[in-house]
Structures are given as C-alpha cells and as structure tokens.
C-alpha positions in Angstrom: 151.6 54.6 117.2 150.6 53.4 113.9 153.7 51.4 113.5 153.4 49.6 116.4 149.5 49.0 116.2 150.8 47.1 112.7 153.6 45.5 114.5 151.1 43.6 117.0 148.8 42.7 114.0 151.2 41.2 112.1 152.4 39.0 115.4 148.9 38.2 115.9 148.7 36.8 112.3 151.9 34.8 112.5 151.0 33.3 115.8 147.5 31.8 114.3 149.0 28.8 112.6 150.8 27.7 115.7 147.3 27.9 117.7 145.6 26.0 115.0 148.1 23.2 115.6 147.0 21.2 118.5 150.6 19.2 119.3 153.7 20.6 118.2 157.5 20.4 119.2 159.7 23.4 119.5 163.5 23.6 119.6 165.8 25.8 121.4 168.0 28.7 120.1 171.0 28.5 118.5 174.0 29.4 119.4 173.8 29.5 122.9 176.3 30.0 125.4 177.5 26.6 127.4 176.1 28.2 130.4 172.5 28.2 129.5 170.1 25.2 128.8 169.5 23.8 125.0 165.8 23.3 125.2 163.2 20.5 123.1 159.3 21.2 124.1 155.8 20.0 123.8 153.5 22.5 123.0 149.8 21.6 123.3 146.5 23.4 122.4 143.5 23.1 124.7 144.4 19.9 126.4 146.5 18.3 128.9 149.6 16.1 128.8 148.7 12.6 129.7 151.4 10.7 127.8 154.5 10.9 125.9 157.3 8.9 124.4 160.8 10.4 126.2 162.5 13.2 125.2 165.8 12.4 122.4 169.4 12.2 123.6 171.5 14.9 122.2 175.1 13.7 121.3 177.5 16.3 123.6 174.6 17.0 125.9 172.9 15.7 129.2 169.5 15.9 130.3 168.7 18.2 132.8 165.5 19.2 134.6 162.2 20.0 133.2 159.5 22.6 133.6 156.3 23.5 132.1 154.0 26.7 131.8 150.6 27.5 130.8 149.4 30.7 128.8 145.4 31.6 127.7 144.9 33.2 124.8 141.3 35.0 124.3 140.4 36.0 120.7 136.9 37.2 119.2 136.0 35.6 122.4 137.3 32.3 121.7 139.7 31.5 124.3 142.7 28.9 123.8 144.7 27.4 126.4 148.3 26.8 125.7 150.5 24.1 127.8 153.9 23.9 126.8 156.3 21.1 129.0 159.7 21.6 128.1 163.2 19.5 128.6 166.4 21.3 129.6 170.0 19.9 128.4 173.2 20.8 129.5 175.9 21.5 126.9 179.5 19.2 128.2 181.5 21.3 126.0 181.8 23.9 123.6 181.7 23.4 119.7 178.7 22.1 116.8 176.7 19.3 117.7 173.8 17.8 115.4 170.2 17.2 116.4 169.0 14.7 114.6 165.3 14.3 113.3 163.3 12.8 115.4 159.5 12.0 116.4 157.5 11.5 119.6 154.4 10.2 120.3 152.0 12.8 122.6 148.4 11.8 123.7 148.7 8.9 121.1 149.7 11.5 118.0 152.8 11.1 116.4 155.1 14.5 116.2 157.6 15.1 113.9 161.0 17.2 113.9 163.3 18.0 111.4 166.1 18.4 113.9 168.7 21.6 113.5 172.6 22.4 114.1 173.3 23.7 117.6 176.2 25.7 118.0 178.0 26.0 121.7 179.7 29.0 122.5 182.0 30.0 125.1 180.6 31.4 128.6 179.4 35.1 128.9 179.2 36.4 131.9 177.0 39.3 131.2 174.9 37.6 128.6 171.4 38.3 129.6 169.2 35.5 130.1 166.1 34.2 128.6 162.8 33.5 130.6 162.4 30.3 131.4 166.5 29.0 130.5 168.0 29.3 134.0 171.7 30.0 134.1 173.9 26.7 134.6 176.4 28.7 136.9 174.7 28.9 139.7 175.7 28.0 143.3 174.8 24.2 144.3 172.9 25.8 147.9 170.7 27.6 145.6 169.1 24.7 143.7 166.6 23.3 146.1 165.2 26.5 146.2 164.5 26.0 142.3 163.0 22.7 142.9 160.6 24.0 145.5 157.2 22.9 145.0 154.3 25.7 144.4 151.7 26.4 147.3 148.3 26.3 145.7 145.0 27.4 147.2 141.6 26.2 146.7 139.4 29.1 146.1 135.6 29.2 146.4 134.0 29.2 143.5 130.2 30.8 142.5 128.5 28.0 140.4 125.8 25.4 141.1 123.5 22.6 139.1 120.0 23.5 138.8 116.9 21.5 137.4 114.0 23.8 136.2 110.4 23.1 135.6 108.1 25.6 134.4 105.4 24.5 136.2 104.6 22.7 139.7 101.3 21.5 138.6 100.0 20.0 135.0 96.7 18.5 133.5 97.3 15.5 132.0 98.5 15.9 128.1 99.6 19.3 128.9 103.2 20.5 128.4 105.8 21.2 131.2 109.1 22.8 130.0 112.4 20.8 132.4 115.6 22.1 131.7 119.1 21.6 133.5 121.5 24.7 133.7 124.9 25.0 135.0 125.6 28.7 136.3 129.2 29.6 136.6 130.1 33.4 137.6 132.2 35.1 135.1 135.0 35.8 137.2 135.3 32.1 138.1 135.9 31.1 134.3 139.6 29.6 135.6 138.3 27.4 138.5 136.0 25.3 136.6 136.0 23.2 133.4 133.7 20.2 132.3 134.8 16.7 132.8 134.3 13.6 131.0 130.9 15.4 129.4 129.5 12.9 127.0 129.5 9.9 129.4 128.0 11.9 132.3 125.3 13.5 130.3 124.6 10.0 129.0 123.8 8.8 132.8 122.0 11.9 133.4 119.5 11.3 130.6 118.9 8.1 132.0 117.6 10.0 135.3 115.6 12.7 134.0 113.7 10.2 131.5 110.1 9.9 132.6 108.3 6.4 131.2 105.0 8.2 132.0 105.2 10.6 129.9 105.9 11.9 125.7 109.1 13.7 125.4 109.5 16.8 123.1 113.4 17.2 123.5 115.3 20.1 122.4 118.6 19.3 120.1 121.7 21.0 120.5 124.8 20.7 118.4 127.3 22.6 121.0 126.8 23.7 124.5 127.4 27.3 124.2 127.1 30.1 127.6 124.8 32.5 127.8 125.1 35.6 129.7 122.3 35.9 132.5 122.1 37.8 135.8 121.6 36.0 138.9 120.8 38.1 142.0 122.5 41.1 140.4 125.9 39.3 139.2 126.7 38.2 136.1 126.6 34.6 135.2 127.5 32.3 132.4 124.7 29.8 132.2 125.3 26.3 130.4 122.3 24.9 129.1 122.7 20.7 129.2 118.9 19.3 128.8 116.0 20.9 127.7 112.6 19.1 126.8 108.8 19.5 127.0 107.5 16.8 128.8 103.6 15.6 128.5 102.0 13.2 131.1 100.1 10.7 129.6 98.6 9.4 132.8 98.2 10.8 136.6 101.5 9.5 137.7 103.4 12.7 139.2 106.8 13.2 137.2 109.5 13.3 139.6 113.2 14.0 139.1 115.9 12.3 141.3 119.0 14.6 142.8 121.7 14.8 139.6 125.2 15.4 140.0 127.6 16.5 137.4 131.5 16.2 138.3 133.5 19.2 137.3 137.4 19.7 136.8 138.2 22.4 139.6 141.8 23.9 139.6 143.7 25.5 142.8 145.3 28.6 142.0 149.2 29.2 142.9 149.9 31.4 145.6 152.7 32.7 144.2 152.6 32.1 140.5 155.9 32.0 138.6 156.9 31.3 134.8 158.9 27.8 135.9 155.9 26.1 137.2 152.1 25.7 136.4 149.8 28.0 138.1 147.0 25.6 138.5 146.7 22.4 140.3 144.0 20.0 138.8 141.3 18.6 141.3 137.7 17.5 141.2 134.2 18.8 142.5 131.0 17.3 142.3 127.6 19.5 141.9 124.2 18.5 142.9 121.1 19.9 142.1 117.8 19.2 144.1 115.0 16.7 143.7 112.2 17.9 141.5 108.4 16.5 141.5 105.7 17.6 139.0 102.1 16.9 140.0 99.6 15.4 137.3 95.9 16.5 137.8 93.4 14.9 135.9 91.0 16.6 133.5 87.5 18.1 134.7 84.5 15.8 133.9 83.8 15.5 130.1 82.1 12.3 127.9 85.6 12.8 125.8 88.0 13.5 128.7 90.4 10.5 127.7 90.6 11.2 124.2 90.4 15.1 123.5 93.7 16.9 122.6 95.4 19.0 125.6 96.9 22.6 124.6 96.4 26.3 123.4 95.2 25.9 119.8 92.9 28.1 117.3 91.8 27.1 113.6 92.9 27.9 110.3 90.7 26.7 107.5 91.0 27.4 103.4 88.8 26.0 100.6 90.3 25.6 97.1 87.3 26.6 95.5 84.3 28.7 96.6 81.9 27.7 94.1 82.1 24.1 92.8 79.7 22.2 90.1 78.3 19.1 91.1 80.3 16.0 91.1 83.5 18.3 90.6 85.9 17.7 93.5 87.4 20.4 96.0 89.7 20.4 98.5 89.1 21.5 102.4 92.0 22.2 104.7 91.7 22.2 108.6 94.7 23.4 110.1 95.1 23.1 114.2 98.1 25.7 114.7 99.2 26.6 118.8 101.2 25.0 121.3 100.9 21.4 122.3 101.3 18.0 121.9 100.4 18.2 118.3 101.7 14.1 117.6 98.4 13.6 119.8 96.1 15.3 117.5 93.8 13.0 115.3 92.4 13.6 112.2 88.9 15.0 112.7 85.9 12.8 111.7 83.2 14.9 109.7 79.9 14.3 109.7 78.7 15.7 106.7 75.4 15.9 105.0 74.5 13.3 102.6 75.3 16.1 99.7 78.9 15.8 100.5 81.4 13.1 100.3 84.5 13.6 102.3 87.5 11.4 101.5 90.4 10.5 103.9 92.7 13.6 104.4 96.2 14.1 103.8 98.1 14.9 106.8 101.1 17.2 107.3 102.7 18.5 110.7 105.1 21.3 111.4 106.7 21.6 115.1 109.1 24.5 115.8 111.1 24.0 119.6 112.5 26.7 120.8 112.3 29.5 123.7 111.2 26.6 126.3 108.1 25.7 124.0 106.8 23.5 121.3 104.8 25.4 118.8 103.1 24.1 115.3 100.5 23.1 113.3 98.9 19.8 111.7 97.0 20.4 108.8 94.3 17.9 107.4 93.6 18.4 103.8 90.2 16.5 102.9 88.8 16.0 99.4 85.1 17.1 98.9 82.6 15.4 96.4 79.3 17.2 96.3 76.5 15.2 95.0 73.7 18.1 95.1 73.5 21.7 94.3 73.4 24.1 97.5 74.9 25.8 99.8 76.7 24.3 102.4 78.4 25.4 105.7 81.2 23.3 106.9 80.6 24.0 110.4 78.1 21.4 110.1 80.8 18.8 109.5 83.0 19.5 112.0 83.3 19.7 115.6 87.0 19.6 117.0 86.7 19.5 121.0 90.2 20.0 123.2 91.1 21.0 126.8 92.8 24.5 127.2 95.0 24.2 130.2 95.4 28.2 130.4 91.5 28.6 131.2 91.1 25.1 132.7 88.2 24.4 130.7 87.1 22.4 127.1 86.4 24.7 123.8 85.3 23.8 120.4 86.8 25.0 117.3 84.2 25.0 114.5 84.7 26.1 110.3 82.9 29.2 109.4 83.6 28.9 105.7 80.5 27.9 103.4 80.8 26.5 99.6 78.4 26.7 96.8 77.6 24.1 94.6 75.9 24.7 91.4 74.7 23.1 88.4 71.7 20.1 88.2 71.4 17.0 90.5 73.2 14.0 88.7 72.4 10.9 90.8 73.2 8.5 88.0 76.7 10.1 87.5 79.7 7.7 88.3 82.9 8.8 87.0 84.2 11.3 89.0 86.1 14.5 88.3 88.1 13.6 91.1 91.7 12.3 89.9 91.7 8.6 90.6 95.0 8.0 89.2 96.6 7.0 85.7 94.7 3.5 85.5 91.5 5.1 85.1 93.1 7.6 83.0 93.0 5.1 79.7 88.8 3.8 80.2 88.0 6.0 77.3 90.7 4.2 74.9 90.0 0.5 75.8 87.4 -2.0 74.0 84.6 -2.1 76.0 83.5 -5.8 74.0 81.9 -8.1 76.7 83.8 -11.2 77.0 82.8 -14.9 78.2 83.8 -15.8 81.8 84.7 -19.3 80.2 86.6 -18.1 77.4 90.1 -18.3 79.1 89.0 -21.9 80.0 88.1 -22.7 76.1 91.6 -21.3 75.5 93.1 -23.4 77.6 91.7 -26.6 76.9 92.3 -26.1 73.1 95.8 -25.4 73.7 96.1 -28.8 75.8 94.8 -30.6 73.1 97.8 -29.0 70.7 100.2 -29.8 72.9 99.3 -33.5 72.9 98.9 -33.7 69.3 102.9 -32.1 69.0 104.1 -34.7 71.7 102.4 -37.5 70.1 104.0 -36.8 66.4 107.4 -36.2 67.7 107.1 -39.4 69.7 106.2 -41.0 66.3 109.4 -39.4 64.6 111.7 -40.6 67.3 110.8 -44.2 67.2 110.8 -44.2 63.7 114.4 -43.2 63.2 
C-alpha cells in the first residue's frame, strides 16, 4: 500500500511542470506499428484554442483526422483544465523517419519542438491499441461512425445575479452598503464560466455609479468564491462589486437592471475520449432594479452641516499640569462608522486664558465586512496665558446626527488641565517650537540699523563705479 501511495505521489510531482506550462507540444511514441497513427498534440492549460498555425508535414507520413480531449484536475482546491488537440499521421510504409525540429504559433505564442526519430514497424495483429490512437485497419463502412458528432444536452443551471443594498431608506449623509453578487450552485461549476469579465465590469460600474453620493469602494485584487448556503443548498458566491454610498442630497439612489454575460456549456449526452464532452455557448443573467429612498434630517439649526454617523469621542492631553506660557497638545479624536471624509476640524471656543492653534489632522479608514470604520484625529497645540484649572468641555462642542437613534447628539470633552505659575502678560517669546529660524535669535546682533543705511551704500557704490569708468576711458583714449 505504501509503495502504491509513493508511486502516485511521484507521478503527481512529475506532472507539476507540465501543469505550470500554459502551452506545449507533445509528440507521439516511437516505435509504432504501421497500423497505428503517429500523433502530434497541442496541450493548453486553462484556455481555449483560438488560433494556431498548421501542424508540420512529416516525410513518409500522410495527415489524417484530428481529435481533441479535455481533462479537469483539482489539487488543493485549485482546478486546472487541460485541453489537448491532436493531429493523426498515417505511415505510408515501414522504415525509419525523421521529424525535424519545428515551431508552431498557438494563441499568439510561439512553441518549439526538437523533433525526433520515428521508427515504423510491421503490423501487429494482436497489438494492444493505445487510447486515443484508432487502429488504421478498420472496415471502411465503420468510418462514418467515427466521425459522428456527439449530442449535447443543455442542462438547467442554478445560478443568479443579484444587487444587494443593506437598507431601503437612509438619511442624507447616512451610509448604505451596495454589493453585486453572482451565485452559483456548487454542483454546476462545470456549466458556467466568466466571459470577458474586465470589459463587462467596466460597463456595470458605470451603471452603478451614483452622481449624488459619496462613494467608499472596497478594493478587490481578485474575485474569489465564498461558500454560502441559500435555502439550505450550498452555493458559491462571487463578490463582483462592493461599496458604501453616502447620499449628499435628497435624490434617491437608483440602480438599473444589470446584466452579466457568462459562458455556458452544454454537456455531451454520451461522452467519450475522442471528442469534447462540453460545447461552448452563452447565457445572460439579469439583476433586479433597486431604489434606495433618501430622507431629510430632522429640523435643526445645523441640519445642513452636521456629520452623520455612529461616533464616539477619544481624547488625551500631552500634560495634565503645565506652566504658564508653556504649550501642550490636546488630541480630539472622533471614531466610529460613517463618512469620515465629511468631518471637518472642530472650531474651539476657549476661554481667553487658552490659545488654540490650527490642528494637525490624521485619518485612518478600514473597509471590511460591508462597513467603513475608522477614526479622524485632530491634534491641537494650546498655549496657556493665565494660571488656573480649565475644563476643555467649555472649548469644544461637537454635534452630529446618529441615524441609529434618528436623533442629534453632542460629543463633549471631559478632561481638565491645570495651569501653574504666575501670570506674565508681557511674555512674547513662547516655549512653543516655532522653527529653526527663531532658534538663532539669541546669537544674532540686535544693534539698530537706520532704514536709510542701504540707500547710502547704494549712492556711494554708484559714485565709485563712475570714477572707475572715467579712469578707464582716460587710459583708453591716451593709448
């Protein structure tokens, strides 16, 4: 048993290089009896044969019929389809023949073969026939049966295209998840394949695009199936498009009927090794039209400017106790689910004893599981002028609309800062880092300079230049 398993694994390892090669040429066996065909085959992996140059001529042989075969290999969940297209050659007489090196162009790719020596032996009456190599010694009346075209059956498929929206009605600024899925029953995987996917998706995305909504698109590096259950049956779900849309006005989000063209194969009624077991065709799948209504926010003085989402506040201080005229940093961070791009920096209304400078802004966004989550951080530099304890709740009041509760809410800081030291209203040089230019002030000369100093220098310079010009002219004329 171990020997058998070892041999199977060895054969699989030997076959790996052949799988990795997309297009190759395979030559038939030698020696072979005169009553058997010699073959040259084109082998393709995961692609159809679209075009190819003629098979080569072999001296001492005559071209005969062609046939094709297809093999599906699944290893580790990866499926490869190997298609083989074979040209039969009939030997005219016994002897040794040379197949010279040749090249063929297959689907735009040039493939080379080194050729070989072919030895044709006398006919063997009881020789075992190799699969896919028909015996030449057959009655002529049986020939039409070999050329008979197989009958193909158009099987029903369990597949559908659907456009999913997470909500049927949203407020202005509220996010709605939109996704386009293609569902395929697991047992029907051989019936359908994607066709011209990139070009079709370009047209589909143009139809899905909403001019009156902000779009946060989920990026896909590849389309991979997900195993899901629909009405108790196992399906493969392909996520073709997914985004969260935030309407910016009251115009409804309308999605037209979308269509996706797929390759659909008919299955041979009586499959055999000498012919294709599938026949290629097409089928178009359609999704239903969808509309998402947009509702206006409830009355409020800031209805047209407040952000919409489910948010919470995180805050921090670089120091909780700071001397007068020594700056500190305050971080005001809004995190949660919503359109973070629409959030602007809060405008503080601090007491006169605190000076706020424009904040540094950082935004972190995570897109996944049909949601857009993240945080937007505003980092303020604050300069205290007077000692005392100050609550930052008096400086900030951030109002937003929560679509879950359908109500307005306010985020207020809770942190306090203690300013120590004595009041110094004449202090002009601040501890806040103002840049390298101001770091050299102490080392520079502070002597006052007249505003007319440079005009005097300019006047004396012009006089000197005129004197030099006159001396030069005098020397030139004298010579």
